N, C-alpha and C positions, 0 to 999 in steps of 0.2 A: 425558629429553626423548625423545619417540617418534620412529619413523623417519619418519613423514610430517611431523613439525615440523622435523626435521633437514633433510629435502629442501626443504621451504618456505624454511627459513632460508638454505639454500645457494642457492636461487633468487633470494631477496631480495637477498643479498650480490651475485650475479652482476648482477642488474638495477641495483643501485646503481653498481657499477663501470662498467657500460655507460652508465649515465646520465652519469657523469663523462667518459667517453670520448666521448660524443655532444656534451656541452657543449664539449669540446675540438676536435671536428670542425669546422674553420673553412674547408673548402674552399668557394670560391664556386661556386655551382651555377646553371647555365643548363639548365633542364630539357629543352629542345628539342635540346641537344647531347649529352645522356647516352645513350651507346650500350650501355653495360652497367654493371651494378652488383652489389655484394654487401652484403646487409643481415643483421644479427642480429635475430632475432625472439624476444622473450620474452613469453609470455602466462601469465596466472594468472587462474583463475576460483574464486570462493568461493560455494558453495551451501550454504544452511541453510534449515531449517524454522521458521516463526514460533512453532511450539510442537509439542511431541512429537518424534518421531524420523522417519527417512526410510528407505525400502527400495526396491530396484529403480531406483536412480539411473541415468540415461543423459544423457551430454553429447555433443552433436554440434557439432564445431567445423569451420567451413569454412577449408580451407587451400588455398594456391596450388599449381599444378602444379610450381613450381620450388623448392618447400619441401623441405628435408633436415632431419629431426628428429634431433638429437643427444642430447638428454636429455629424459626424461619422469617425472614424479613418480608416475605409475601406468601399468598395461599399457593399451595402446590397440590398436585396429585402424583400418585405413584403407579406406574404401568410396566408391563413386561413386554419385550419384543418377541420374535418367533423362536430365538435361541435361549429364550428363559431369563434374560438379563433385566434387572431392575432399572428403571429410569425415573427420575424425579422431574416432573413436568411443571414448568412455570410459565402461564400466559398472561398477557397484558394487552388491553385494547389499544389505547393511545398513551403509551408511557412516555415519561420525560426523557430527554436526551442530555446527559448520560442516564441510563437506567442501571441501578446497582442492586444486585440480588446477593443475600448472604444467608448462610445456614450454619447451625452449630449442632453437631452430632456426635454420638458415641459409636465406636466400632468394637465389637467383641469378637476376637479371633481365636480359633482353636487349630492345633496341628492336625494334619491329615495323616492317619495311621492306617496302612493297608494290612488288615489281618486275615483276609481270606480272598480267594479267586475261584470262579466257577471253571470247571474242567471243559465243559462243552458250551461254550458261548457262541452266539451268532451275531451277524451284522444285520441288523433289521433295516427297514426302509428309511426310519428317521435318522439312522446314521450314515446314509449314503453321501450326504453333502460333506461329511468329515473324512470320508475314505477315498474320495476321488480327487484328481488334480483340479485346482481351481486358483485363479489369480496367480500370485508368485509361487504357488507350491506346484512344481512341475513333476509330480510324482509319476506322470504317465511316460516319461522318458525312461527307456529301457536301461539307460546307463545307471539310473539310481537304484533300480531293482537289483542289478548286478552288484553295484557296490555294497548295497544293504546286505545281500546274501553273503557276500565275502566278509563283511564285518561280523555278522552273526553266525558264521560257520561253526564255532565251537560252543555255541549256546543251544540249549535244548528246550526249555520252556518259554512261553510267551514273555514272561517277566524277565527272564535272562536275556532274551533278544532285545527287548526295548532298553534295558540296562546296557548291554554291549553297544547299542547305537548311541545312547546318551554318552557313554564314556568316550567313544570315538569322537564324537563332535567336540566334547569338552577338550580333548587333547589335541584335535586338529586346528580348531580356530583359536587365534590369539586375541584376547580382549583389547580392543583399541578404541578409545573414546573419540577419535577423530571420525569414526563412522556412524556417529549419532544421527546425523542429518542426511546420510547418503542413501538410504532406503535401497541398499544393495540387493541385487537379485540372486538367486541361489547359485547361479553359474559364477557370478562374480565372487561370492563368498568363497566357493570352492577354489577359485584361482588365486585370491589374495590371501586367504587363510586367516582373514582378520574380520573383526565385526564386534557388535555389541549384543546385549541379551536378545534383542529382536532377531538378529542374524542367526545366533545359536538356535533359536526356536524354529526359525524358518527351515534351516538345514535339516534339523532333527525330524521335524514333521514331514518334510519331503521324503526322507528315508523310511520313516515309519509307514506312511501311506503307500510307498512303493511295495511294501511287503503285505499290504491289505489290512493294516490296522487303522481304525478311525483315529484321527488325531486332530486337536484343535488348539488355538491359541488362547492363553489366559493372560490377562493385562490387568495390572494394578500396581501396588506399592510392595516394596520388600526392603529389609535392611541389609545394607551392604557392609559385609565384615571388613572389606578393604578400606572403604571410605568412612566407615563408622557414622553413616547417616541413613535416613530413609530415602529411597529414591523411586522414581517411576520405573517399573520392571515388567518384563515379559518372559513367560515360560510356557509350558505345554501340558496338555492332558491327553492320555492315550486310553482308548476303550478296550478293556480286556474282560468283557462282562460287566464291568463297572468302570467309571473313570478314575484313572490313576495319574496322580501328579508326577511330572517329570521337568525338573529344572536342569537342563543340560549346561547353562552358564556356571551354576554353582554346585552341579553334580548331586542333585537330590532326586532320587527316584523311589517312588512308593511311599516315602516319607517326605512330607512338605511341612516346614516348621511354621509357627504361628506368627512369624514376621511377615509372611506372604499374605497379602490382602487383595482378593480378587474383586476387580470392578466389573469386568465383563469377560465373556468367553465367546470367540468368534471362530468361523470356519476359515477365514483368510486373515492375513496380517494387516488388512485395512480396517482400522478402528479409531473411534474417538471417544474420549471420556466426557466431552461436552460439545453439544451442537446448538447453534442459534440461527433463528430466521426472523425476518421481519420485512414489512413493506415500508419503503422509504418515499418521502414526498418529493424530494428534490431529484431531477433527472441526473443520472450519472453518480449519485451519492453512493457510498459504500458503508457496510456495516463495520464498525470497529469494535473489537472485543479482545479481552485478555484470555489466554489459554493456560491451564495449569495442569500438572500431572503428566507432563510428556515423559515418554520413556527415557531413562538414564539421567533426567535432571532431578535435583533435590526436591523432595516432597515437603514444600515449606508449609503446607496446610495440614500436616499430620503430626500429633504430639502424643507421645507415649505417657500413659498415665500409671500403668501397672504391668510389669513383665514377670511372668512366672516361668522360671527355668527348671527342668528336671535335673536330678542328680545324674552324673555320668555312670554309665553301666560298669559294674564290677563283676558281674557273674560270668566271667569268661576265663579260659585257661590259656596261658602263654608259656610254652615249653620248648626246649631243644631237643633234638633226637639223642643227644649226649651232652652231659655237662663237662666232662673231662676229655679234651681233645689235644692233639698234637699237630705240629706243622704239617700241611699238606692235606690234612683231612678234609673231607667234604661232609657237610652236615646240613640239616634243616631246622628252622625254627617254625613252629606252627602255632596258630591261635584258633582255638575252639570257641565259635560263637554260639550261644545257646538258641534253640529255636524260639521264635517270638512273633515276628511279623515279617512282610516282605519290605526289603529296603536294599540300597546299594551302599556298602560301606567301603570308604577309602582309608587304607591303613598305611602307616609308615613304620619302618623299623630301622633305626640309625645305629650303625656299628661303632665299636669303640676305636680310638686311635691312641697311639703313643708317641709322644714328641711331634705331633702333627702327621705322623705317618699311620695310615691304616694297617691293622694287623689281621682284619677279618675283610673279605670281599664278599658282598651280597649281589646275587644275579640282578635283582632289582630291589630298591629300597621301598618303593611304594607299589602296593598292589590293591585291588579291589575284590570284594566278594559280594555275591548276592545272597540275602538271607531269606529263610523260609519258616513258616509256622510249623511245618511238617517235620523238620529234622534239623540238627546242628549243622553249621557250615564251617569249613576250615579254610583259613588263610595260610599259605605256606611260602616261606622264603627259602630259597636255596643259597647256601653260603659255602665259603671255603676259607681255611686257615692259610694265610700267606706264608712264605718261606722266610720273611725277613725279620724272625724273632731271635732274640739273644738266647743262645743255648743254656746260659747259666740263670736265666730269669723265669720265673712262673708268673704268668699274666692273669689277673682277674678282670675279664672283659666284659663290660655290660652292653646288651643290645637293648636299646630303649624304644619303647612303642609309643607312637604319636597317633591319636584319632580323636576328633572332636566328641564323638559319642562316648568313648571309653575312658576310664579312669587311667592315669598314667601308670605305666608298669614297665619292668625291665626284668630281663634274665641274665645271669652272670656265668660266662664260660671260663673254666680254668684250662689255661693254655700252657703247655710245656713243649720242649723239643721233642720228646718221646714219653709215651705212656707205657707203664709196665703192667702185665697181665691183661692185655687187650685181647679180645676174642675176635677171631676171623668169621665173618658172616658171608655165606655164599647163598643166593636166592635166585629163583627163576619162576616163570609162569609156564603152566602146562599148555596154554594156547596162545600164540601171538595174534591170531586172527579169531574173532569170536563174534557171535550175534547177541543182541539184546535178549535178556532172559535166559541165556545158557549159564551154566555155573562154571565160573572160572576158579582155577586152583593155583595157589602160590605155595611153593615149598621152599624152606630155609633150613640151613645147617649151620650151627655154631661149633667152632673148634678152638682149642683142643678140648676144653671141658666146659661145655655150655649146658649140661643137664640142669633144668630147673630154672634157667634163665628166661625172662619174659621178653617175648619178641612182639613187635608192633607192626601193623600195616596201616598206613594213611594214604587216603585219596582225597579228592576234592569235597566229597560228602560222606565220608566214612572213616572210621578209626576202629580197628579190631586188634585184639591181642591174644595171645595163647603162650602157654609154658612149654619149653622144649622138653623132649623125652629124655629118657636116660642115654641115648646116643647123641643128644644135642640137636635132634631134628624136631621141626614143627611143620604142620601144614595147614593152610587156610582154604576155605571154600566159601565163596560168595557169589551172588548173582551179578552178572555183568550189568553195567549201567547203560546210559544212552549212547548212540552211536558217536563216533569220533575217536581221537587218540586219548588214551587214558595213561596216567602216570601213577605208579604206585610206589611209595617209599617204604622200604623195610629195614628195621634196625632194632637194636637192643641198646640199653643204656651203657653197654660196656663193650660196644663193637663198632665197626665201621658201618657206613650208610650204603645200602643197595638201592639203586634207582631202576625200576623196571617199566618199560612201556609196552602197551598192547593196542591193537586196533579192534574196535567194535564196528562190524559191518564194513570192513575194508580188506581188500585183497581177495584172492581166490575167486576172482570173478564177480565178487560182491559189489553192488553199487546202488544208487538210490533207484527205487522203482519209478516208473513213469505213470502219471495220471493225465489222461488225455481225453477231454471232452470231444465227443464225436461230431458235434455242431453246436453253434450258440445255444444256450439254455434260456428258455422263456417261461415265465410264469403261466402255470395251468396247461402246458403242453409237455408231452412225454419227451424225455431226454435220456441220453446214456453217456457213460464214461467208461473208457477202456484203461484197464490196469495192466501194465506190462512190467514183469518182473525177470530178472536174469535167472537163467536155469539154475545157477548155483545156489539159490535160496531153497529150491526143491519144494516150493509151495504147493499145496493141494487145493486150498480153497482160500476164499477172501471174505472178511467181514467189513462192511462199509457202513458209514453213517453220513447223512448230509441233510440239513434243513429240517431236523426232526424225524427224518426217515432212516431206515436202516434195513439191511438185508445180508444175505450170504450168497456168494457166487462161486462156482467151481472154475478152476484153471484148466484151460485146454492148451496144453504146451506151456508157453510162458505168458500167456494173457488170460485175463478174466474181464467180464463186463457187468457193470452196475446199471440197472435200469430204474428209472424213477420219474416222477411228475413234480417239478418244483411248485410248492404251495404258495410261495411268496417271492417277489422279486427282491434282489439285494445280494450281497456277498456272504457266503457261509463257508465255514471250514468243511472240506470234504476229508474224511479220515478213512484210511485204508489199513487193515490189519491182515498180514499174510499168516495163514495157518498151515501147520504140517497135517500129515495124515491122521494123527491122533488129536486134532484140533488144538495143538499146542501153539502158542503165539511165537512166530518167527521174527517178525518185523513190523513196524508201524510207521506210517507217514501221513502228513495231512498238508493240503495245500488250499488256498482260498479260491472258490469258484463262484462266479457271479451268474445269477439268473435275472434276466432282463424283463421288463415290462413291455408287452406288445405296444407298438406304437400305432396311433391313428389319430385322425383329425375329424372334427365335426363342426358344422356351422351352427353357432349358438343364436344368432339373431341379426337383424338388419335395420338400419334406420336411413331414411331419405332426408337429407339436410336441404337441398335446394336443386332446382333444375330450370333450364330454359328451353327454348324450342328445338335445341340440338342436343344438349348433353345434361346429364344429372350427376350429382355427387352422392355416393352410396357409402355407407359406414358398414363394413362387413366384420362381424364379430366371429372369431374362430377359436375353439379351444383345441388343445393338443394334450395327448397322453403318452407316456413312454418317453424314452431318451431321443427325442427328435432334435436334430441339430440344424435342419434346414426346412423351411416351410414356404411355399410360394403358390401363387395362382397364374395359370396361363389362360389367356382369353383375348379374342381378336389378334392374335399373333403377338401379343405383348405379354410380358411378365412382370407380375407384382409380387414384391417380397411381403410376406405375411408375418405379423407378430402374434403369437398365441396369447389369449388372455386380454387382448385389447381390441378396439375398434380400428379397422384398416380402411383408409380412404381409397375409394375407386371412382374415377370419373370415366363415365360411360356414354356412348351415343344412346339416343332414344330408340332402342330396337331390341329384339330378343338375341342373347348371346348364349353360346355354348363354351364352357370352359371347363377346366380341371384343376383341382388343388392337389398339389404333390408334396411329398415330404420324404426326407431321408434322415435315417438315424444311425446310431452306433453300430458297428460291425456290418455296414452295408444294408441295414434295414431301410425298406423303400415302401411306399403306399401312395394311393391316389383316390380322389373322390370327385366323380363328375358333378358338375354344377351348371344349372341353367338359370341365367339372369334375364328377366324381362324388365327393361327400364320403363318408367312411366310414358304413357302416351296420351291419346285423347280421353281414354277412360280413367285417367288420373289414379292409376295403381301400379304398384311395384310387386313382382313376384319373383322369389328366388327358390329354386328347387335343387337342394343337395341330394341326390339319390332319389328316393321315393318320398322325402319329406318336402312339404310345401308350406311356405310361410307367406302370408299376404298381409299388406298394410295399405290401407286406404288413407287418403288425406284427410285430415279432420275438417269438420263443417266450418270451423272458424276461419280456417284458411281459404275455403271455397268461398265464404262470404266476403272476405277481404278481396279475393280476386274478382268477384262480382262488381263490388264497389269501385275498384280500380278501373274495370272495363267501362262502367257507367260514366266515370269522370272523364275517361278519354273520349267517349262518344259525345259527351256534352260539349267538350272543348272543340271537337271537330266541327260540330254543328254550328257553333257561333263563328268559327273561323270561315266556314263555307258561306254563312249569311253576310259576313262583312265583305267577303270578296264579290259575290254576285249580286249584292244589294237586296232590299225588301220593299215591296210595294203594298199599299194599303188597299183594301177592298172598297174604301170610300172615295178613292180618287176617281 
């Protein structure tokens, strides 16, 4: 038995043993709680030629950052591609057919926890490929920008916006295994509302990029809680000053559990975990090889060795607005989640039933909240006690909390037909229309005897309380939050619930300000942005910042202007803050603005391949800078399409030619470069003159020598042919 067969046999035995251990691995796994894990990874690839032999075989295997290789059947090297992904490279000169490669490795995985985000992050040049439309990502279609803005309408921060997009995609698309091999486009996903993990990721990334957020595909393995196996999986990452994990299929945002093992990150959904190439000796032969790790298929080469799961979180509060309720009462149940990290939490609250019939109706049983390190977050369920209760019965009704992250919990409501000694609460806001930063006031009165009663106000990110005075009255004052519709719930433990709504920056002529670039912005060139605000804001001046620059501008009427010079090309958030006469903040808004790189083309070089008495073949190398979409040469009334970064073939007559290189770019950018081409003539030289630059190349001496030898041979043959035809007489005759 050869060495290679022995190695393969040992790997096969090891894989068999791990399969047995994997079958015996019975630890119950809750993916969201897995904080770290150790996996064995055994991979084997068989490559053969359908006929004949192979030479110059090369195998590229995508491997995780956390992979440690312990055994390999062949020598390998590890390289990185332009996107930073690790690849294991195996090369063989004249391999046997079939060629079998195997490796044994360990993967150490850690959960991704997002504990901080930068307030003023920028999209630099290296992020551009993740921010623009490419391949199946059709984010330049205005439809997606409109849809994304509508989905994120109630969200304020960047993290809340991407959470809203992930939540929408998760609810919109139904998981359907029949879509594994369909490679559906984003429009088909929208229409069918079905797909698998790659389709969820494609739709999410398209929506994220339409709002200016760089987003990329993450590919690898993950544990399916539904199938109870590890499978090939795809999810996403969004750049918010740092890369943030987003799994729209399983609704993980900010926090990505340690069952996710990333093999590669790509700008498009076209990727492969393994690639192979080889030369084959037989004409028409094909390479045959097995592929593993495909998306949505079982990960048969991954074996868990140790799974570390964290304890479920218990440091939260779950309470109702009142514990004692009567039929017809409206109430809320709320969960206070402590400040900790950024993540999206999906929570469910299940109401009680009696004899199969509900006695409590919740507006919705499942809700989501985005958490933050800065402040606690509140999940709020609106509920109502139904009328179908027995008047002679007191119900003790549990509301049960369900959440993978949290310890099981429940609250119990005491429900009767009528409560004695109930207080009547009357509450209202001072302003129904208010701007961010203004102080909102809520007043409440408890009757008939509410003195000393504690009254609460709860909003999405706020809970405050105060004691009623001797008259049963209480007043709250707080700073209004972000723009949008706000709902405030006011209650005491012994009163009815009051639900108040008010608008921030809505009504009274208020509306979003307009931020309008006066012309396309280019790196290194002066640009300006016009800011138009409704008169109702009463803005006096404007503070703005963009691409590391900032300034203050005065309003003239309803408009102000910001002037600057972009220092770098790329997309950056332009932030505008409206100020009143006392320099107090009235309103703020930000939009992504793109500065483009000036486009131009240059001739890099020229090579002459061959020529005859009439024509010559010229290779013209052209480089292009900026967002050039079309590049061509017009010469002798003909048009040649040019590809930047490579040598373009031109077949030209032996003469001097005047031409022009033209290019077109994004937003109608155009340019041209005059070119003079002199093809080789009797002086055996070729000159190309782009603008004032002249490059000249003479033919090498070796080529001239060979041409001279060829000419001498032709003359000799001609001499003997002539002698044979006309004869030859000796001088001695």
